[in-house]
C-alpha positions as CSV (number, residue, x, y, z in Angstrom):
1,M,-262.9,-151.7,28.4
2,D,-264.1,-148.7,30.6
3,L,-263.0,-148.2,34.2
4,S,-265.9,-147.3,36.5
5,L,-265.4,-145.0,39.6
6,A,-268.2,-145.1,42.1
7,P,-268.6,-141.8,43.9
8,C,-270.2,-141.5,47.3
9,V,-273.3,-139.9,45.9
10,G,-274.7,-139.8,42.5
11,P,-274.5,-142.1,39.5
12,S,-271.5,-144.0,38.4
13,V,-269.0,-142.3,36.1
14,S,-267.1,-144.1,33.3
15,I,-263.5,-142.8,32.5
16,K,-261.5,-144.0,29.5
17,P,-257.9,-145.1,30.1
18,S,-256.6,-142.3,27.8
19,D,-258.5,-139.7,29.9
20,A,-257.1,-141.0,33.1
21,L,-253.5,-140.9,31.8
22,R,-254.0,-137.3,30.7
23,F,-255.4,-136.3,34.1
24,L,-252.5,-138.0,36.0
25,G,-250.0,-136.3,33.7
26,A,-251.5,-132.9,34.2
27,L,-251.5,-133.4,38.0
28,A,-247.8,-134.4,38.0
29,A,-246.8,-131.4,36.0
30,A,-248.7,-129.1,38.4
31,L,-247.0,-130.7,41.4
32,V,-243.5,-130.2,39.8
33,L,-244.3,-126.6,39.0
34,G,-245.4,-125.9,42.5
35,V,-242.2,-127.4,44.0
36,L,-240.1,-125.2,41.7
37,L,-242.0,-122.1,42.6
38,V,-241.5,-122.8,46.4
39,L,-237.8,-123.4,45.9
40,R,-237.4,-120.1,44.0
41,I,-239.3,-118.1,46.6
42,T,-237.3,-119.6,49.5
43,S,-233.9,-119.2,47.8
44,A,-234.4,-115.6,46.6
45,P,-232.0,-113.0,48.2
46,D,-233.3,-110.4,50.6
47,A,-234.3,-107.3,48.9
48,A,-231.8,-105.3,50.9
49,Q,-229.0,-107.3,49.3
50,A,-230.2,-106.6,45.7
51,R,-227.9,-104.2,43.8
52,P,-229.6,-101.0,42.8
53,P,-230.3,-100.5,39.1
54,A,-227.1,-99.5,37.2
55,P,-226.9,-95.7,36.5
56,A,-227.1,-94.5,32.9
57,A,-223.6,-92.9,33.1
58,T,-220.6,-94.9,32.1
59,V,-218.6,-96.1,35.1
60,A,-215.2,-97.6,35.6
61,P,-214.8,-101.0,37.2
62,A,-214.9,-100.9,41.0
63,P,-211.5,-101.2,42.7
64,P,-210.6,-104.6,44.3
65,A,-212.4,-105.2,47.6
66,R,-210.4,-105.3,50.8
67,P,-210.9,-108.2,53.2
68,A,-214.2,-107.6,55.1
69,S,-214.2,-107.5,58.8
70,V,-217.9,-108.6,58.9
71,D,-220.1,-110.8,56.7
72,C,-221.5,-108.5,53.9
73,A,-224.6,-110.6,53.4
74,A,-225.8,-111.4,56.9
75,G,-226.7,-109.7,60.1
76,P,-229.5,-107.8,61.8
77,W,-229.2,-104.6,59.7
78,S,-231.9,-105.3,57.1
79,A,-233.8,-102.0,57.6
80,A,-230.6,-100.0,57.5
81,A,-229.4,-101.8,54.4
82,R,-232.7,-101.2,52.6
83,A,-232.5,-97.5,53.5
84,N,-229.0,-97.2,52.2
85,A,-229.8,-99.0,49.0
86,A,-232.8,-96.7,48.5
87,S,-230.8,-93.5,49.0
88,L,-227.6,-94.5,47.2
89,R,-228.7,-93.0,43.9
90,T,-231.6,-90.9,45.0
91,L,-230.6,-88.8,48.0
92,A,-231.1,-85.1,47.2
93,W,-228.4,-83.2,49.1
94,A,-225.6,-80.6,48.8
95,P,-222.6,-82.0,50.7
96,F,-220.3,-79.3,49.3
97,R,-222.9,-76.6,48.8
98,R,-223.7,-77.8,45.3
99,P,-226.8,-79.9,44.7
100,E,-226.1,-83.6,44.1
101,I,-228.2,-86.7,43.6
102,G,-227.1,-89.8,45.4
103,W,-223.9,-90.6,47.4
104,E,-222.4,-93.3,45.3
105,T,-219.4,-91.1,44.4
106,Y,-218.4,-91.0,48.1
107,A,-219.1,-94.7,48.9
108,P,-215.5,-95.9,48.5
109,L,-214.2,-93.1,50.7
110,I,-217.0,-93.8,53.3
111,G,-216.2,-97.5,53.2
112,R,-212.6,-96.9,53.9
113,E,-213.3,-94.5,56.8
114,I,-215.7,-96.9,58.5
115,G,-213.5,-100.0,57.8
116,S,-215.8,-101.9,55.5
117,A,-215.1,-103.5,52.1
118,C,-218.8,-104.4,51.7
119,P,-221.0,-102.7,49.1
120,P,-222.9,-99.7,50.4
121,Y,-226.3,-101.4,50.1
122,S,-225.3,-104.4,52.2
123,F,-225.8,-105.6,55.7
124,G,-222.1,-105.5,56.3
125,F,-221.8,-101.9,55.3
126,A,-224.7,-100.9,57.6
127,A,-223.1,-102.8,60.5
128,A,-219.7,-101.1,60.0
129,L,-221.4,-97.7,59.6
130,A,-223.3,-98.2,62.9
131,G,-220.0,-99.0,64.6
132,W,-218.5,-95.8,63.2
133,Q,-221.5,-93.8,64.3
134,A,-221.2,-95.2,67.8
135,A,-217.5,-94.2,68.0
136,Q,-218.5,-90.7,66.9
137,R,-221.3,-90.6,69.5
138,L,-224.0,-90.4,66.8
139,P,-227.2,-92.5,66.7
140,A,-225.9,-96.0,65.8
141,D,-228.6,-97.0,63.3
142,G,-226.4,-97.9,60.3
143,V,-228.3,-95.5,58.0
144,F,-226.3,-93.1,55.8
145,T,-227.6,-89.5,56.0
146,D,-226.5,-86.0,55.2
147,P,-225.6,-85.3,58.8
148,V,-223.6,-88.5,59.0
149,F,-221.5,-87.5,56.0
150,A,-221.1,-84.0,57.5
151,R,-219.3,-85.5,60.5
152,L,-217.3,-87.9,58.3
153,R,-216.3,-85.0,56.0
154,T,-215.1,-83.0,58.9
155,V,-213.0,-85.9,60.2
156,V,-211.4,-86.3,56.8
157,R,-210.8,-82.6,56.1
158,L,-209.2,-81.9,59.4
159,R,-206.3,-84.2,58.4
160,G,-205.4,-81.6,55.8
161,P,-202.7,-79.1,56.8
162,L,-204.4,-76.0,55.3
163,V,-207.8,-76.8,57.0
164,Q,-206.0,-77.1,60.3
165,V,-204.6,-73.6,60.1
166,S,-207.5,-72.0,58.3
167,A,-209.8,-73.2,61.1
168,R,-207.9,-70.7,63.2
169,G,-208.5,-67.9,60.7
170,V,-205.0,-68.1,59.2
171,C,-204.0,-68.4,55.5
172,P,-200.4,-69.5,55.4
173,P,-198.0,-67.5,53.2
174,P,-196.6,-69.2,50.2
175,P,-193.1,-70.7,50.3
176,L,-190.2,-68.9,48.6
177,E,-190.3,-70.1,45.0
178,A,-186.6,-70.5,45.1
179,T,-187.0,-73.3,47.6
180,L,-189.3,-75.3,45.4
181,V,-188.2,-78.1,43.1
182,Q,-189.6,-79.2,39.7
183,S,-190.8,-82.6,38.5
184,R,-189.4,-84.2,35.4
185,P,-191.5,-84.0,32.2
186,D,-192.2,-87.7,32.3
187,E,-193.6,-87.4,35.8
188,G,-196.3,-84.9,34.7
189,Y,-199.6,-85.5,32.9
190,G,-199.0,-84.6,29.3
191,N,-195.3,-83.9,30.2
192,K,-196.3,-81.0,32.4
193,I,-193.6,-79.7,34.8
194,V,-194.9,-79.2,38.3
195,S,-193.3,-77.3,41.2
196,L,-193.5,-78.6,44.8
197,R,-191.7,-78.5,48.1
198,P,-188.8,-81.0,47.9
199,A,-190.2,-83.4,50.6
200,V,-193.6,-83.5,48.8
201,L,-192.1,-84.4,45.5
202,D,-190.0,-87.1,47.2
203,A,-193.0,-88.5,49.0
204,W,-195.1,-88.5,45.7
205,R,-192.3,-90.3,43.8
206,R,-192.1,-93.0,46.5
207,M,-195.9,-93.3,46.5
208,A,-196.3,-93.5,42.7
209,A,-193.5,-96.2,42.5
210,A,-195.2,-98.2,45.2
211,A,-198.6,-98.0,43.4
212,R,-197.2,-99.2,40.2
213,A,-195.3,-102.0,41.9
214,E,-198.3,-103.2,44.0
215,S,-201.2,-102.7,41.5
216,P,-201.0,-104.1,38.0
217,A,-204.2,-102.2,37.2
218,V,-202.5,-98.9,38.1
219,A,-199.3,-99.8,36.3
220,A,-201.3,-100.7,33.1
221,D,-201.9,-97.0,32.4
222,P,-198.8,-94.8,32.5
223,R,-200.9,-91.7,33.1
224,N,-202.1,-93.0,36.5
225,L,-200.9,-90.9,39.4
226,T,-198.9,-88.5,37.1
227,L,-198.9,-84.8,38.3
228,F,-201.0,-82.2,36.6
229,S,-200.9,-79.5,39.3
230,G,-198.8,-78.6,42.3
231,Y,-197.7,-75.2,43.6
232,R,-199.7,-72.3,42.3
233,S,-198.8,-68.8,43.4
234,P,-201.7,-66.7,44.9
235,E,-201.3,-64.3,42.0
236,S,-201.7,-67.1,39.4
237,D,-204.7,-68.5,41.2
238,A,-206.3,-65.1,41.3
239,D,-205.7,-64.7,37.6
240,R,-207.2,-68.1,37.0
241,C,-210.3,-67.2,38.9
242,V,-210.9,-64.2,36.7
243,L,-210.0,-66.0,33.5
244,E,-212.1,-69.2,34.1
245,G,-214.7,-67.7,36.4
246,N,-214.8,-71.0,38.4
247,C,-213.5,-70.0,41.8
248,D,-216.6,-70.8,43.8
249,G,-215.0,-72.1,47.0
250,I,-216.1,-75.6,46.0
251,A,-214.4,-76.6,42.8
252,R,-211.8,-73.8,43.3
253,A,-210.8,-72.0,46.4
254,K,-211.7,-68.3,46.3
255,T,-208.9,-66.8,48.3
256,C,-206.7,-69.4,50.1
257,S,-206.0,-72.4,47.9
258,P,-204.1,-75.3,49.3
259,H,-202.0,-75.1,46.1
260,R,-200.4,-71.9,47.4
261,T,-198.6,-73.9,50.1
262,G,-196.6,-76.2,47.8
263,L,-198.1,-79.2,49.7
264,A,-201.0,-80.0,47.5
265,I,-201.0,-82.1,44.3
266,D,-203.5,-83.0,41.7
267,L,-203.0,-86.5,40.3
268,Y,-204.4,-88.3,37.3
269,V,-206.8,-91.0,38.6
270,G,-208.8,-91.5,35.4
271,Q,-211.4,-89.6,33.5
272,A,-214.9,-90.4,32.1
273,P,-215.2,-90.2,28.3
274,G,-215.8,-86.6,27.3
275,Y,-214.4,-85.1,30.5
276,G,-211.0,-83.7,31.6
277,P,-209.0,-85.2,34.5
278,D,-210.0,-82.4,36.8
279,S,-213.6,-81.9,35.7
280,T,-215.9,-81.6,38.7
281,A,-218.9,-82.8,36.7
282,D,-220.8,-85.5,38.7
283,P,-220.5,-88.3,36.1
284,N,-216.7,-87.7,35.9
285,R,-216.2,-87.8,39.7
286,L,-218.3,-90.9,39.9
287,F,-216.2,-92.5,37.2
288,M,-213.0,-91.6,39.1
289,S,-214.3,-92.9,42.4
290,R,-214.3,-96.4,40.8
291,T,-210.9,-96.5,39.2
292,A,-208.0,-98.6,40.4
293,A,-205.8,-95.5,40.9
294,Y,-208.3,-93.9,43.3
295,G,-209.0,-97.1,45.1
296,W,-205.2,-97.6,45.6
297,M,-204.9,-94.1,46.9
298,L,-207.7,-94.4,49.4
299,A,-206.1,-97.6,50.7
300,N,-202.5,-96.5,50.7
301,A,-201.9,-92.7,50.4
302,H,-201.7,-92.3,54.2
303,R,-198.6,-94.5,54.2
304,F,-196.8,-91.6,52.4
305,G,-198.5,-88.8,54.3
306,F,-201.2,-87.8,51.8
307,V,-204.9,-87.0,52.6
308,N,-207.7,-86.5,50.1
309,Y,-210.2,-83.6,49.6
310,P,-213.4,-85.7,49.3
311,F,-215.1,-83.6,46.6
312,E,-212.1,-84.1,44.2
313,P,-210.8,-87.6,43.8
314,W,-207.6,-86.2,42.2
315,H,-206.7,-83.7,44.9
316,W,-204.3,-84.8,47.7
317,E,-202.4,-82.8,50.4
318,W,-199.2,-83.8,52.1
319,T,-199.2,-83.6,55.9
320,G,-195.5,-83.8,56.6
321,E,-195.0,-80.1,56.7
322,A,-198.2,-78.7,58.1
323,R,-197.9,-75.0,59.1
């Protein structure tokens, strides 16, 4: 039997029961699909919180996050977070007079300096950066830029003893080599023996022992934080410049290297496949910036008097005997 529906205008229309059931089924499916679409749209994260695409280069796991002082995923810093996410791997700049693309290599150091454990593309990172900018009397917009890093780099570098004296136009004389002590073969990368001032070697030993005790990830690789360079005489550095042709004042000091003081150490903090532990290639430095060893050093080296040269994750200087 047909069911007749009488419209307001026009002739009567007859609809079979099977047609009516198909129509009602299609209508229900459309309603369910619409509800799901609305839920997906309203629950999607803000674009500023989306992680940028992974880079092509192999990277090591990020170091464990520190407790955040602010909520990483909330706050009024949407525009700044978007700007930071956009520039993280695209910023064309030369922070150490050598062209680079992106600032991801420096993100762990920057986060430590501004007191944020949040990812560099997050609301929380932008908020912490704005607080640091305000303390430095810079425009507190939470946006990372080349001038912002220039200020931060200066703050970090002025903690180093050689920078403090070289800022006055002084290159300190090297210590008497008879006053230096040598590391044991097992303390050096590849069993290398390194010479240092006694107090520096003692501070490094205490620091390396603490790192292995406190971080299972550091202790898992016996090469982590081993020494591969310490004191180098001005003559040996000059010969190295000539031999390797790499003393450009960036990767290697031209005339007054921190290593001449006996206060500087180069440590193994990891290496990307195909690179050496002191290669300044950008993929290698990015890899190192994400290792457990470098993360531990950023968080704890100051406890033992060591400060970092931001361009080289492996290079640290002791501040206990600044001259």
